[in-house]
N, C-alpha and C positions, 0 to 999 in steps of 0.2 A: 378353060383355064387349067389345064392339066399340069401338074408339077413334074410330070415325067416326059415332057416334050423333049425330043431328041435322044431319049434313052430307049434303047432297044430291049424289049422284054426277052428274058431267057427262061427256058423251061426249068421248073423247080428252083428258081432263084427269086426270093421275095423282093418286092420293090418298095411298097409302102409300109409293110408291117414286118414283124419278126418271124412270120410263118408264111408258108406257101398256101394259096387258096386251093380249095378242092371243089370239084364239080358236084352240084346238088340240084335238085329239081324243085321248083316252086310253082304252084298253080294259082293264078290270079285272074280277077275279072278283067275284061278289056278296058274298063274305065281306070282301074288301078294301074295297069300296064302303061296306058297312055300318059297318065300323070307321072309315073316313074320315068318314062322315056323323055318327057318334056323337061323334067327336073335335071335329068342326066345331061341332056343337050345344053341346057342353060349353064350348067357347071363345067361342061366339057369333059365329063367322065362317063364311064359305063354305068348301066343300070346295076350291075353287080357291085360297083363301088358305092353307089348311092345307098344300096341296102346295107353294105358293110358299115358305112358312116352312120346311118340311122341307128343301127343296132349298137354300135360301139358308143354312141352318145347316150344311150339309155342306161339307167342305173339298175342293177339287178343281177 
């Protein structure tokens, strides 16, 4: 259920937020990766977007 369906991504052009995402490395256990992948598949978004949403929802 991606809200970006039919929208072609362009380099250095933000789609969901007011800033462009940057590449970072995260090290996770296989169990956590599998859970993130399952959640992302269910919502129809990338794992990157799942992490972005989870962090943006937290206060702090």
